[in-house]
N, CA and C atoms of all chains as a GROMACS GRO file, in nm:
protein
  654
    1MET      N    1   5.890   9.501   3.814
    1MET     CA    2   5.768   9.553   3.753
    1MET      C    3   5.649   9.475   3.806
    2ALA      N    4   5.547   9.541   3.852
    2ALA     CA    5   5.430   9.474   3.909
    2ALA      C    6   5.311   9.486   3.815
    3VAL      N    7   5.248   9.373   3.788
    3VAL     CA    8   5.129   9.372   3.704
    3VAL      C    9   5.020   9.299   3.780
    4ALA      N   10   4.901   9.356   3.790
    4ALA     CA   11   4.792   9.290   3.863
    4ALA      C   12   4.708   9.208   3.765
    5THR      N   13   4.706   9.075   3.784
    5THR     CA   14   4.616   8.992   3.704
    5THR      C   15   4.518   8.930   3.802
    6HIS      N   16   4.394   8.930   3.771
    6HIS     CA   17   4.281   8.900   3.862
    6HIS      C   18   4.316   8.948   4.003
    7ASP      N   19   4.320   8.859   4.103
    7ASP     CA   20   4.345   8.913   4.238
    7ASP      C   21   4.486   8.879   4.286
    8ARG      N   22   4.574   8.849   4.193
    8ARG     CA   23   4.710   8.814   4.235
    8ARG      C   24   4.810   8.912   4.174
    9ILE      N   25   4.901   8.963   4.258
    9ILE     CA   26   5.003   9.055   4.208
    9ILE      C   27   5.117   8.975   4.145
   10VAL      N   28   5.158   9.012   4.026
   10VAL     CA   29   5.268   8.942   3.959
   10VAL      C   30   5.391   9.032   3.956
   11LEU      N   31   5.501   8.981   4.010
   11LEU     CA   32   5.628   9.054   4.006
   11LEU      C   33   5.716   8.986   3.903
   12ASP      N   34   5.739   9.051   3.794
   12ASP     CA   35   5.822   8.992   3.688
   12ASP      C   36   5.967   9.033   3.711
   13ALA      N   37   6.043   8.943   3.776
   13ALA     CA   38   6.184   8.972   3.807
   13ALA      C   39   6.277   8.896   3.714
   14ARG      N   40   6.226   8.854   3.599
   14ARG     CA   41   6.310   8.782   3.504
   14ARG      C   42   6.422   8.874   3.455
   15GLY      N   43   6.541   8.818   3.442
   15GLY     CA   44   6.656   8.898   3.398
   15GLY      C   45   6.731   8.960   3.513
   16SER      N   46   6.672   8.958   3.632
   16SER     CA   47   6.737   9.012   3.751
   16SER      C   48   6.821   8.901   3.815
   17PHE      N   49   6.939   8.936   3.862
   17PHE     CA   50   7.030   8.835   3.917
   17PHE      C   51   7.015   8.822   4.068
   18CYS      N   52   7.062   8.710   4.121
   18CYS     CA   53   7.062   8.682   4.265
   18CYS      C   54   7.124   8.799   4.340
   19PRO      N   55   7.065   8.853   4.446
   19PRO     CA   56   6.938   8.811   4.507
   19PRO      C   57   6.819   8.898   4.464
   20GLY      N   58   6.824   8.955   4.344
   20GLY     CA   59   6.720   9.047   4.298
   20GLY      C   60   6.577   8.997   4.311
   21PRO      N   61   6.545   8.877   4.254
   21PRO     CA   62   6.406   8.830   4.262
   21PRO      C   63   6.358   8.810   4.406
   22LEU      N   64   6.448   8.760   4.492
   22LEU     CA   65   6.410   8.742   4.633
   22LEU      C   66   6.380   8.878   4.696
   23MET      N   67   6.463   8.978   4.666
   23MET     CA   68   6.442   9.110   4.724
   23MET      C   69   6.308   9.169   4.675
   24GLU      N   70   6.277   9.146   4.548
   24GLU     CA   71   6.148   9.195   4.495
   24GLU      C   72   6.031   9.127   4.566
   25LEU      N   73   6.047   8.996   4.588
   25LEU     CA   74   5.941   8.922   4.657
   25LEU      C   75   5.921   8.978   4.798
   26ILE      N   76   6.030   9.001   4.870
   26ILE     CA   77   6.020   9.051   5.007
   26ILE      C   78   5.949   9.186   5.009
   27ARG      N   79   5.988   9.272   4.916
   27ARG     CA   80   5.921   9.403   4.906
   27ARG      C   81   5.773   9.386   4.878
   28GLY      N   82   5.741   9.296   4.785
   28GLY     CA   83   5.601   9.271   4.748
   28GLY      C   84   5.520   9.219   4.865
   29ILE      N   85   5.579   9.126   4.939
   29ILE     CA   86   5.510   9.067   5.055
   29ILE      C   87   5.482   9.175   5.160
   30ARG      N   88   5.578   9.263   5.178
   30ARG     CA   89   5.561   9.369   5.278
   30ARG      C   90   5.443   9.458   5.245
   31GLN      N   91   5.424   9.481   5.115
   31GLN     CA   92   5.316   9.571   5.073
   31GLN      C   93   5.181   9.501   5.066
   32ALA      N   94   5.181   9.367   5.060
   32ALA     CA   95   5.056   9.292   5.045
   32ALA      C   96   4.983   9.282   5.178
   33ARG      N   97   4.856   9.242   5.170
   33ARG     CA   98   4.778   9.218   5.290
   33ARG      C   99   4.784   9.070   5.324
   34VAL      N  100   4.764   9.037   5.451
   34VAL     CA  101   4.764   8.897   5.495
   34VAL      C  102   4.655   8.822   5.419
   35GLY      N  103   4.690   8.706   5.366
   35GLY     CA  104   4.594   8.625   5.291
   35GLY      C  105   4.607   8.644   5.141
   36GLU      N  106   4.672   8.753   5.100
   36GLU     CA  107   4.689   8.779   4.957
   36GLU      C  108   4.796   8.689   4.897
   37GLU      N  109   4.782   8.662   4.768
   37GLU     CA  110   4.882   8.583   4.698
   37GLU      C  111   4.965   8.670   4.604
   38ILE      N  112   5.092   8.638   4.598
   38ILE     CA  113   5.184   8.711   4.512
   38ILE      C  114   5.255   8.609   4.424
   39GLU      N  115   5.274   8.647   4.300
   39GLU     CA  116   5.346   8.558   4.209
   39GLU      C  117   5.475   8.628   4.169
   40VAL      N  118   5.587   8.561   4.183
   40VAL     CA  119   5.715   8.620   4.140
   40VAL      C  120   5.776   8.532   4.033
   41TRP      N  121   5.820   8.596   3.925
   41TRP     CA  122   5.883   8.524   3.814
   41TRP      C  123   6.032   8.547   3.820
   42SER      N  124   6.108   8.437   3.814
   42SER     CA  125   6.253   8.450   3.824
   42SER      C  126   6.324   8.359   3.725
   43SER      N  127   6.428   8.414   3.662
   43SER     CA  128   6.511   8.333   3.573
   43SER      C  129   6.647   8.307   3.638
   44ASP      N  130   6.659   8.346   3.765
   44ASP     CA  131   6.787   8.334   3.835
   44ASP      C  132   6.795   8.198   3.906
   45GLN      N  133   6.908   8.130   3.893
   45GLN     CA  134   6.920   7.994   3.948
   45GLN      C  135   6.916   7.991   4.100
   46GLY      N  136   6.967   8.098   4.164
   46GLY     CA  137   6.970   8.102   4.310
   46GLY      C  138   6.830   8.103   4.370
   47SER      N  139   6.735   8.160   4.297
   47SER     CA  140   6.597   8.172   4.347
   47SER      C  141   6.533   8.038   4.377
   48ARG      N  142   6.569   7.936   4.299
   48ARG     CA  143   6.505   7.805   4.316
   48ARG      C  144   6.516   7.754   4.458
   49LYS      N  145   6.628   7.786   4.523
   49LYS     CA  146   6.643   7.743   4.662
   49LYS      C  147   6.616   7.858   4.757
   50ASP      N  148   6.663   7.978   4.721
   50ASP     CA  149   6.653   8.092   4.812
   50ASP      C  150   6.508   8.131   4.839
   51ILE      N  151   6.426   8.133   4.735
   51ILE     CA  152   6.288   8.179   4.753
   51ILE      C  153   6.207   8.083   4.843
   52PRO      N  154   6.206   7.951   4.813
   52PRO     CA  155   6.134   7.861   4.905
   52PRO      C  156   6.191   7.865   5.048
   53PHE      N  157   6.322   7.878   5.060
   53PHE     CA  158   6.384   7.885   5.192
   53PHE      C  159   6.336   8.008   5.269
   54TRP      N  160   6.335   8.121   5.199
   54TRP     CA  161   6.290   8.245   5.265
   54TRP      C  162   6.144   8.236   5.305
   55ILE      N  163   6.060   8.180   5.215
   55ILE     CA  164   5.916   8.171   5.242
   55ILE      C  165   5.893   8.092   5.371
   56GLN      N  166   5.966   7.982   5.383
   56GLN     CA  167   5.952   7.897   5.502
   56GLN      C  168   5.999   7.971   5.627
   57LYS      N  169   6.114   8.036   5.615
   57LYS     CA  170   6.173   8.106   5.728
   57LYS      C  171   6.085   8.223   5.772
   58ALA      N  172   6.026   8.292   5.675
   58ALA     CA  173   5.946   8.410   5.706
   58ALA      C  174   5.804   8.372   5.746
   59GLY      N  175   5.769   8.243   5.736
   59GLY     CA  176   5.639   8.198   5.782
   59GLY      C  177   5.525   8.222   5.685
   60HIS      N  178   5.554   8.221   5.556
   60HIS     CA  179   5.448   8.232   5.456
   60HIS      C  180   5.430   8.095   5.388
   61GLU      N  181   5.345   8.092   5.284
   61GLU     CA  182   5.317   7.962   5.221
   61GLU      C  183   5.355   7.965   5.073
   62LEU      N  184   5.433   7.864   5.033
   62LEU     CA  185   5.462   7.847   4.890
   62LEU      C  186   5.346   7.765   4.833
   63VAL      N  187   5.258   7.835   4.763
   63VAL     CA  188   5.137   7.770   4.711
   63VAL      C  189   5.172   7.679   4.595
   64ALA      N  190   5.259   7.728   4.507
   64ALA     CA  191   5.299   7.647   4.391
   64ALA      C  192   5.425   7.704   4.329
   65ALA      N  193   5.497   7.621   4.256
   65ALA     CA  194   5.612   7.668   4.177
   65ALA      C  195   5.600   7.602   4.041
   66PHE      N  196   5.584   7.686   3.938
   66PHE     CA  197   5.568   7.634   3.802
   66PHE      C  198   5.695   7.655   3.724
   67GLU      N  199   5.746   7.547   3.664
   67GLU     CA  200   5.865   7.558   3.579
   67GLU      C  201   5.820   7.595   3.437
   68GLU      N  202   5.859   7.712   3.393
   68GLU     CA  203   5.830   7.756   3.256
   68GLU      C  204   5.963   7.749   3.179
   69PRO      N  205   5.959   7.760   3.047
   69PRO     CA  206   6.087   7.760   2.974
   69PRO      C  207   6.172   7.879   3.019
   70ASN      N  208   6.287   7.853   3.077
   70ASN     CA  209   6.385   7.955   3.120
   70ASN      C  210   6.348   8.039   3.242
   71TYR      N  211   6.238   8.008   3.307
   71TYR     CA  212   6.209   8.079   3.433
   71TYR      C  213   6.114   7.998   3.520
   72THR      N  214   6.102   8.039   3.644
   72THR     CA  215   6.012   7.973   3.739
   72THR      C  216   5.911   8.075   3.790
   73ARG      N  217   5.786   8.031   3.807
   73ARG     CA  218   5.683   8.117   3.868
   73ARG      C  219   5.655   8.063   4.008
   74PHE      N  220   5.682   8.144   4.107
   74PHE     CA  221   5.655   8.106   4.246
   74PHE      C  222   5.527   8.177   4.291
   75VAL      N  223   5.433   8.100   4.342
   75VAL     CA  224   5.310   8.161   4.396
   75VAL      C  225   5.319   8.154   4.549
   76VAL      N  226   5.310   8.270   4.611
   76VAL     CA  227   5.333   8.280   4.754
   76VAL      C  228   5.212   8.343   4.822
   77LYS      N  229   5.169   8.284   4.933
   77LYS     CA  230   5.058   8.342   5.009
   77LYS      C  231   5.113   8.405   5.137
   78LYS      N  232   5.076   8.530   5.158
   78LYS     CA  233   5.121   8.600   5.280
   78LYS      C  234   5.037   8.552   5.396
   79LEU      N  235   5.102   8.499   5.498
   79LEU     CA  236   5.029   8.439   5.610
   79LEU      C  237   5.030   8.523   5.738
   80ARG      N  238   5.119   8.621   5.744
   80ARG     CA  239   5.124   8.696   5.870
   80ARG      C  240   5.174   8.838   5.846
   81MET      N  241   6.981   8.805   7.180
   81MET     CA  242   7.096   8.760   7.100
   81MET      C  243   7.089   8.820   6.961
   82PRO      N  244   7.186   8.902   6.924
   82PRO     CA  245   7.178   8.962   6.790
   82PRO      C  246   7.200   8.858   6.681
   83ASN      N  247   7.141   8.887   6.569
   83ASN     CA  248   7.152   8.800   6.453
   83ASN      C  249   7.217   8.890   6.349
   84ARG      N  250   7.350   8.885   6.340
   84ARG     CA  251   7.418   8.992   6.268
   84ARG      C  252   7.534   8.944   6.180
   85LEU      N  253   7.544   9.011   6.065
   85LEU     CA  254   7.659   8.994   5.976
   85LEU      C  255   7.741   9.122   5.983
   86SER      N  256   7.868   9.110   6.022
   86SER     CA  257   7.956   9.227   6.024
   86SER      C  258   8.062   9.210   5.915
   87MET      N  259   8.094   9.319   5.848
   87MET     CA  260   8.199   9.312   5.745
   87MET      C  261   8.297   9.427   5.761
   88VAL      N  262   8.424   9.394   5.756
   88VAL     CA  263   8.528   9.495   5.746
   88VAL      C  264   8.550   9.516   5.596
   89VAL      N  265   8.516   9.635   5.547
   89VAL     CA  266   8.530   9.662   5.403
   89VAL      C  267   8.660   9.739   5.383
   90PHE      N  268   8.764   9.664   5.347
   90PHE     CA  269   8.897   9.722   5.331
   90PHE      C  270   8.924   9.756   5.184
   91SER      N  271   8.863   9.681   5.094
   91SER     CA  272   8.889   9.698   4.950
   91SER      C  273   8.799   9.803   4.888
   92GLY      N  274   8.853   9.872   4.789
   92GLY     CA  275   8.774   9.977   4.724
   92GLY      C  276   8.747   9.950   4.577
   93THR      N  277   8.779   9.827   4.532
   93THR     CA  278   8.754   9.798   4.391
   93THR      C  279   8.611   9.744   4.375
   94VAL      N  280   8.555   9.774   4.259
   94VAL     CA  281   8.415   9.738   4.233
   94VAL      C  282   8.391   9.588   4.249
   95ASP      N  283   8.488   9.507   4.205
   95ASP     CA  284   8.469   9.362   4.212
   95ASP      C  285   8.457   9.312   4.356
   96LYS      N  286   8.512   9.387   4.453
   96LYS     CA  287   8.499   9.346   4.594
   96LYS      C  288   8.377   9.413   4.659
   97LEU      N  289   8.340   9.530   4.607
   97LEU     CA  290   8.225   9.600   4.665
   97LEU      C  291   8.095   9.529   4.628
   98TYR      N  292   8.093   9.458   4.514
   98TYR     CA  293   7.974   9.379   4.479
   98TYR      C  294   7.943   9.274   4.586
   99PRO      N  295   8.039   9.186   4.620
   99PRO     CA  296   8.004   9.089   4.724
   99PRO      C  297   7.963   9.154   4.856
  100VAL      N  298   8.019   9.269   4.888
  100VAL     CA  299   7.976   9.338   5.011
  100VAL      C  300   7.826   9.369   5.001
  101ALA      N  301   7.785   9.427   4.888
  101ALA     CA  302   7.645   9.466   4.871
  101ALA      C  303   7.554   9.344   4.861
  102ILE      N  304   7.602   9.239   4.795
  102ILE     CA  305   7.518   9.120   4.777
  102ILE      C  306   7.503   9.043   4.908
  103MET      N  307   7.612   9.030   4.983
  103MET     CA  308   7.605   8.964   5.114
  103MET      C  309   7.514   9.042   5.208
  104ALA      N  310   7.525   9.175   5.203
  104ALA     CA  311   7.439   9.259   5.287
  104ALA      C  312   7.292   9.236   5.250
  105SER      N  313   7.264   9.227   5.120
  105SER     CA  314   7.126   9.203   5.074
  105SER      C  315   7.076   9.068   5.123
  106GLY      N  316   7.159   8.967   5.107
  106GLY     CA  317   7.119   8.832   5.150
  106GLY      C  318   7.092   8.828   5.299
  107ALA      N  319   7.175   8.894   5.377
  107ALA     CA  320   7.159   8.895   5.522
  107ALA      C  321   7.028   8.965   5.561
  108VAL      N  322   7.003   9.079   5.497
  108VAL     CA  323   6.880   9.153   5.525
  108VAL      C  324   6.759   9.069   5.487
  109ALA      N  325   6.769   8.999   5.374
  109ALA     CA  326   6.659   8.914   5.329
  109ALA      C  327   6.629   8.807   5.434
  110MET      N  328   6.731   8.758   5.500
  110MET     CA  329   6.712   8.653   5.600
  110MET      C  330   6.689   8.711   5.740
  111GLY      N  331   6.662   8.839   5.744
  111GLY     CA  332   6.624   8.901   5.872
  111GLY      C  333   6.740   8.935   5.963
  112MET      N  334   6.861   8.939   5.908
  112MET     CA  335   6.977   8.971   5.992
  112MET      C  336   7.008   9.120   5.986
  113ASP      N  337   7.070   9.170   6.091
  113ASP     CA  338   7.125   9.306   6.090
  113ASP      C  339   7.261   9.301   6.021
  114VAL      N  340   7.301   9.414   5.964
  114VAL     CA  341   7.431   9.420   5.896
  114VAL      C  342   7.508   9.541   5.948
  115ASP      N  343   7.635   9.520   5.978
  115ASP     CA  344   7.725   9.628   6.019
  115ASP      C  345   7.843   9.631   5.925
  116LEU      N  346   7.863   9.743   5.858
  116LEU     CA  347   7.980   9.757   5.770
  116LEU      C  348   8.077   9.855   5.832
  117PHE      N  349   8.204   9.817   5.835
  117PHE     CA  350   8.309   9.905   5.885
  117PHE      C  351   8.400   9.936   5.767
  118LEU      N  352   8.394  10.061   5.720
  118LEU     CA  353   8.470  10.099   5.600
  118LEU      C  354   8.605  10.155   5.641
  119THR      N  355   8.710  10.095   5.586
  119THR     CA  356   8.843  10.140   5.624
  119THR      C  357   8.935  10.141   5.502
  120PHE      N  358   9.036  10.223   5.505
  120PHE     CA  359   9.132  10.238   5.395
  120PHE      C  360   9.063  10.251   5.260
  121TYR      N  361   9.098  10.162   5.164
  121TYR     CA  362   9.045  10.178   5.027
  121TYR      C  363   8.893  10.162   5.026
  122GLY      N  364   8.844  10.084   5.121
  122GLY     CA  365   8.699  10.067   5.134
  122GLY      C  366   8.631  10.198   5.169
  123LEU      N  367   8.696  10.278   5.252
  123LEU     CA  368   8.639  10.408   5.287
  123LEU      C  369   8.657  10.507   5.172
  124ASP      N  370   8.771  10.499   5.106
  124ASP     CA  371   8.796  10.587   4.992
  124ASP      C  372   8.686  10.571   4.886
  125ALA      N  373   8.635  10.448   4.873
  125ALA     CA  374   8.529  10.420   4.775
  125ALA      C  375   8.398  10.488   4.813
  126PHE      N  376   8.389  10.539   4.937
  126PHE     CA  377   8.267  10.606   4.983
  126PHE      C  378   8.286  10.757   4.999
  127ARG      N  379   8.396  10.810   4.946
  127ARG     CA  380   8.408  10.955   4.943
  127ARG      C  381   8.296  11.009   4.856
  128LYS      N  382   8.248  11.131   4.886
  128LYS     CA  383   8.137  11.189   4.810
  128LYS      C  384   8.166  11.182   4.660
  129GLY      N  385   8.075  11.127   4.584
  129GLY     CA  386   8.088  11.120   4.439
  129GLY      C  387   8.155  10.994   4.389
  130GLN      N  388   8.233  10.929   4.477
  130GLN     CA  389   8.306  10.809   4.436
  130GLN      C  390   8.216  10.690   4.400
  131PRO      N  391   8.113  10.661   4.482
  131PRO     CA  392   8.033  10.542   4.450
  131PRO      C  393   7.976  10.546   4.308
  132GLN      N  394   7.947  10.666   4.257
  132GLN     CA  395   7.887  10.678   4.124
  132GLN      C  396   7.990  10.667   4.013
  133LYS      N  397   8.116  10.703   4.041
  133LYS     CA  398   8.212  10.704   3.929
  133LYS      C  399   8.325  10.601   3.940
  134ASN      N  400   8.332  10.534   4.053
  134ASN     CA  401   8.439  10.436   4.072
  134ASN      C  402   8.426  10.318   3.974
  135GLU      N  403   8.530  10.294   3.894
  135GLU     CA  404   8.528  10.179   3.803
  135GLU      C  405   8.650  10.092   3.823
  136LYS      N  406   8.717  10.111   3.937
  136LYS     CA  407   8.839  10.034   3.962
  136LYS      C  408   8.808   9.886   3.978
  137MET      N  409   8.896   9.804   3.916
  137MET     CA  410   8.885   9.660   3.930
  137MET      C  411   9.020   9.607   3.977
  138ASP      N  412   9.018   9.489   4.039
  138ASP     CA  413   9.140   9.424   4.084
  138ASP      C  414   9.234   9.401   3.965
  139VAL      N  415   9.356   9.455   3.973
  139VAL     CA  416   9.449   9.443   3.860
  139VAL      C  417   9.490   9.298   3.831
  140ASN      N  418   9.475   9.211   3.929
  140ASN     CA  419   9.508   9.070   3.906
  140ASN      C  420   9.416   9.006   3.802
  141TYR      N  421   9.303   9.070   3.781
  141TYR     CA  422   9.205   9.015   3.686
  141TYR      C  423   9.185   9.106   3.567
  142ALA      N  424   9.291   9.179   3.534
  142ALA     CA  425   9.284   9.277   3.426
  142ALA      C  426   9.240   9.215   3.293
  143GLU      N  427   9.269   9.086   3.275
  143GLU     CA  428   9.230   9.020   3.149
  143GLU      C  429   9.079   9.004   3.135
  144ILE      N  430   9.013   8.969   3.247
  144ILE     CA  431   8.870   8.940   3.233
  144ILE      C  432   8.778   9.049   3.290
  145ALA      N  433   8.837   9.140   3.368
  145ALA     CA  434   8.752   9.243   3.431
  145ALA      C  435   8.672   9.326   3.330
  146PRO      N  436   8.735   9.374   3.220
  146PRO     CA  437   8.656   9.455   3.126
  146PRO      C  438   8.539   9.376   3.066
  147MET      N  439   8.563   9.246   3.042
  147MET     CA  440   8.456   9.164   2.984
  147MET      C  441   8.341   9.150   3.084
  148LEU      N  442   8.376   9.127   3.211
  148LEU     CA  443   8.272   9.114   3.313
  148LEU      C  444   8.194   9.244   3.326
  149GLY      N  445   8.267   9.356   3.325
  149GLY     CA  446   8.202   9.486   3.334
  149GLY      C  447   8.104   9.508   3.220
  150LYS      N  448   8.146   9.467   3.101
  150LYS     CA  449   8.062   9.484   2.983
  150LYS      C  450   7.936   9.397   2.993
  151LEU      N  451   7.956   9.272   3.038
  151LEU     CA  452   7.842   9.181   3.053
  151LEU      C  453   7.741   9.235   3.154
  152MET      N  454   7.794   9.291   3.264
  152MET     CA  455   7.705   9.341   3.368
  152MET      C  456   7.623   9.459   3.317
  153LYS      N  457   7.686   9.542   3.234
  153LYS     CA  458   7.614   9.655   3.176
  153LYS      C  459   7.505   9.604   3.081
  154GLU      N  460   7.545   9.509   2.996
  154GLU     CA  461   7.450   9.453   2.898
  154GLU      C  462   7.330   9.389   2.965
  155LYS      N  463   7.358   9.321   3.077
  155LYS     CA  464   7.250   9.247   3.144
  155LYS      C  465   7.182   9.329   3.253
  156ASN      N  466   7.209   9.460   3.253
  156ASN     CA  467   7.141   9.552   3.346
  156ASN      C  468   7.155   9.514   3.493
  157VAL      N  469   7.272   9.465   3.532
  157VAL     CA  470   7.295   9.437   3.674
  157VAL      C  471   7.304   9.571   3.747
  158PRO      N  472   7.225   9.589   3.854
  158PRO     CA  473   7.235   9.717   3.925
  158PRO      C  474   7.374   9.737   3.983
  159SER      N  475   7.413   9.861   4.005
  159SER     CA  476   7.544   9.887   4.061
  159SER      C  477   7.549   9.836   4.206
  160TRP      N  478   7.670   9.810   4.253
  160TRP     CA  479   7.684   9.763   4.391
  160TRP      C  480   7.625   9.866   4.487
  161TYR      N  481   7.639   9.995   4.451
  161TYR     CA  482   7.592  10.102   4.538
  161TYR      C  483   7.439  10.101   4.548
  162ASP      N  484   7.372  10.083   4.433
  162ASP     CA  485   7.226  10.074   4.435
  162ASP      C  486   7.179   9.953   4.516
  163MET      N  487   7.252   9.841   4.500
  163MET     CA  488   7.217   9.721   4.576
  163MET      C  489   7.228   9.747   4.726
  164LEU      N  490   7.334   9.815   4.764
  164LEU     CA  491   7.356   9.842   4.906
  164LEU      C  492   7.248   9.938   4.959
  165ARG      N  493   7.214  10.038   4.878
  165ARG     CA  494   7.108  10.131   4.919
  165ARG      C  495   6.976  10.060   4.938
  166GLN      N  496   6.946   9.965   4.845
  166GLN     CA  497   6.821   9.890   4.857
  166GLN      C  498   6.822   9.804   4.983
  167ALA      N  499   6.936   9.742   5.011
  167ALA     CA  500   6.946   9.658   5.131
  167ALA      C  501   6.921   9.745   5.255
  168LYS      N  502   6.971   9.867   5.252
  168LYS     CA  503   6.956   9.958   5.365
  168LYS      C  504   6.811  10.003   5.381
  169GLU      N  505   6.741  10.017   5.266
  169GLU     CA  506   6.600  10.053   5.273
  169GLU      C  507   6.517   9.939   5.332
  170MET      N  508   6.560   9.815   5.302
  170MET     CA  509   6.479   9.699   5.343
  170MET      C  510   6.504   9.654   5.485
  171GLY      N  511   6.620   9.680   5.536
  171GLY     CA  512   6.651   9.625   5.667
  171GLY      C  513   6.746   9.713   5.746
  172ASN      N  514   6.800   9.655   5.851
  172ASN     CA  515   6.887   9.730   5.939
  172ASN      C  516   7.033   9.715   5.896
  173VAL      N  517   7.075   9.802   5.805
  173VAL     CA  518   7.214   9.802   5.759
  173VAL      C  519   7.279   9.929   5.810
  174ARG      N  520   7.383   9.914   5.891
  174ARG     CA  521   7.452  10.031   5.945
  174ARG      C  522   7.589  10.042   5.878
  175VAL      N  523   7.619  10.161   5.829
  175VAL     CA  524   7.746  10.182   5.758
  175VAL      C  525   7.833  10.276   5.841
  176HIS      N  526   7.945  10.223   5.888
  176HIS     CA  527   8.034  10.298   5.976
  176HIS      C  528   8.164  10.333   5.905
  177ALA      N  529   8.208  10.457   5.922
  177ALA     CA  530   8.337  10.498   5.867
  177ALA      C  531   8.444  10.483   5.975
  178CYS      N  532   8.559  10.435   5.935
  178CYS     CA  533   8.672  10.416   6.026
  178CYS      C  534   8.731  10.552   6.064
  179ALA      N  535   8.731  10.582   6.192
  179ALA     CA  536   8.778  10.711   6.241
  179ALA      C  537   8.924  10.734   6.205
  180MET      N  538   9.004  10.628   6.216
  180MET     CA  539   9.147  10.640   6.192
  180MET      C  540   9.175  10.679   6.047
  181THR      N  541   9.107  10.613   5.952
  181THR     CA  542   9.129  10.644   5.810
  181THR      C  543   9.088  10.788   5.779
  182LEU      N  544   8.974  10.830   5.839
  182LEU     CA  545   8.928  10.967   5.817
  182LEU      C  546   9.031  11.068   5.865
  183ASP      N  547   9.084  11.044   5.984
  183ASP     CA  548   9.186  11.133   6.040
  183ASP      C  549   9.309  11.138   5.951
  184LEU      N  550   9.350  11.019   5.906
  184LEU     CA  551   9.467  11.007   5.821
  184LEU      C  552   9.451  11.087   5.693
  185MET      N  553   9.332  11.081   5.635
  185MET     CA  554   9.305  11.149   5.509
  185MET      C  555   9.265  11.295   5.530
  186GLY      N  556   9.256  11.335   5.656
  186GLY     CA  557   9.217  11.473   5.686
  186GLY      C  558   9.074  11.504   5.643
  187MET      N  559   8.986  11.406   5.659
  187MET     CA  560   8.847  11.426   5.618
  187MET      C  561   8.753  11.417   5.737
  188THR      N  562   8.629  11.464   5.716
  188THR     CA  563   8.524  11.446   5.815
  188THR      C  564   8.407  11.378   5.745
  189LYS      N  565   8.302  11.349   5.823
  189LYS     CA  566   8.184  11.281   5.769
  189LYS      C  567   8.125  11.358   5.651
  190GLU      N  568   8.142  11.490   5.651
  190GLU     CA  569   8.086  11.573   5.543
  190GLU      C  570   8.149  11.541   5.406
  191ASN      N  571   8.269  11.484   5.408
  191ASN     CA  572   8.335  11.449   5.282
  191ASN      C  573   8.290  11.314   5.227
  192LEU      N  574   8.202  11.248   5.303
  192LEU     CA  575   8.164  11.111   5.266
  192LEU      C  576   8.023  11.103   5.212
  193ASP      N  577   7.995  10.995   5.144
  193ASP     CA  578   7.863  10.971   5.088
  193ASP      C  579   7.759  10.965   5.202
  194PRO      N  580   7.638  11.015   5.176
  194PRO     CA  581   7.535  11.018   5.282
  194PRO      C  582   7.488  10.880   5.330
  195ILE      N  583   7.526  10.774   5.261
  195ILE     CA  584   7.485  10.640   5.307
  195ILE      C  585   7.552  10.606   5.441
  196ILE      N  586   7.660  10.678   5.472
  196ILE     CA  587   7.734  10.650   5.595
  196ILE      C  588   7.661  10.705   5.717
  197ASP      N  589   7.639  10.618   5.816
  197ASP     CA  590   7.563  10.656   5.934
  197ASP      C  591   7.647  10.732   6.035
  198ASP      N  592   7.769  10.683   6.060
  198ASP     CA  593   7.849  10.748   6.163
  198ASP      C  594   7.998  10.713   6.148
  199VAL      N  595   8.075  10.777   6.233
  199VAL     CA  596   8.220  10.752   6.235
  199VAL      C  597   8.249  10.679   6.366
  200VAL      N  598   8.312  10.563   6.356
  200VAL     CA  599   8.339  10.488   6.479
  200VAL      C  600   8.484  10.442   6.484
  201GLY      N  601   8.528  10.414   6.602
  201GLY     CA  602   8.662  10.359   6.622
  201GLY      C  603   8.657  10.208   6.610
  202VAL      N  604   8.773  10.150   6.594
  202VAL     CA  605   8.780  10.005   6.574
  202VAL      C  606   8.730   9.930   6.698
  203GLY      N  607   8.750   9.988   6.814
  203GLY     CA  608   8.708   9.921   6.938
  203GLY      C  609   8.558   9.898   6.941
  204GLU      N  610   8.485  10.003   6.902
  204GLU     CA  611   8.339   9.993   6.903
  204GLU      C  612   8.292   9.887   6.802
  205PHE      N  613   8.353   9.890   6.682
  205PHE     CA  614   8.312   9.793   6.580
  205PHE      C  615   8.340   9.651   6.626
  206VAL      N  616   8.459   9.628   6.678
  206VAL     CA  617   8.496   9.492   6.718
  206VAL      C  618   8.409   9.444   6.833
  207SER      N  619   8.380   9.534   6.928
  207SER     CA  620   8.299   9.487   7.040
  207SER      C  621   8.156   9.459   6.998
  208ASN      N  622   8.106   9.531   6.896
  208ASN     CA  623   7.974   9.497   6.843
  208ASN      C  624   7.979   9.368   6.764
  209ALA      N  625   8.085   9.350   6.683
  209ALA     CA  626   8.097   9.230   6.599
  209ALA      C  627   8.106   9.105   6.686
  210LYS      N  628   8.165   9.121   6.805
  210LYS     CA  629   8.182   9.008   6.897
  210LYS      C  630   8.048   8.942   6.931
  211ASP      N  631   7.943   9.022   6.935
  211ASP     CA  632   7.811   8.970   6.971
  211ASP      C  633   7.738   8.910   6.851
  212GLY      N  634   7.793   8.927   6.731
  212GLY     CA  635   7.726   8.874   6.612
  212GLY      C  636   7.777   8.735   6.578
  213GLU      N  637   7.718   8.677   6.476
  213GLU     CA  638   7.751   8.539   6.439
  213GLU      C  639   7.858   8.533   6.331
  214ILE      N  640   7.856   8.631   6.238
  214ILE     CA  641   7.945   8.623   6.121
  214ILE      C  642   8.021   8.754   6.106
  215THR      N  643   8.152   8.746   6.090
  215THR     CA  644   8.231   8.864   6.057
  215THR      C  645   8.321   8.831   5.939
  216LEU      N  646   8.316   8.915   5.837
  216LEU     CA  647   8.396   8.893   5.717
  216LEU      C  648   8.490   9.010   5.693
  217PHE      N  649   8.604   8.980   5.633
  217PHE     CA  650   8.699   9.083   5.593
  217PHE      C  651   8.703   9.082   5.440
  218VAL      N  652   8.664   9.195   5.381
  218VAL     CA  653   8.658   9.197   5.234
  218VAL      C  654   8.753   9.302   5.181
   0.00000   0.00000   0.00000
């Protein structure tokens, strides 16, 4: 589910299992414009490593990762 | 140099089709191509209508399989088939039907689910897999 808050797209993938949140992020990044930021929320344990790994491999920027109770918010900037 | 995950999908039970779909998704996420070779029970699971109604589980796990199935329903885990379709939408996933199994069962591509790209012989699959990095038998 995508919700737009100010100028950042939020993908709420909580409750989705590995590799669901990563797949949502990839889809979101594909649709975004270069320079845009996307936030993906994940409660899946695999995401903690998979998402930062993918961001690095795909050449984007992990702006921040916030630990919330029972989920993580990853802020990603599309670089290319 | 191809960057590819190849899988021989021999099993037709849902518990084995999940890892096929999840591995395919992971590979696509990491920018790899995926080649699936469906044979025997794995191909039977892709007969038209089967992906939607197949609920077979490995009998060795008959004690816990119903519980896992129930948990997956409760937690809204997408079906293995939907996962595989999504992986195919996102990346280069090719689904090949084993020619020998089709002949044996007296079927053609028309009897199979539309997710299947083509019918190939084992020689073609193996020679393609040879150029990839990972080949799994599931």
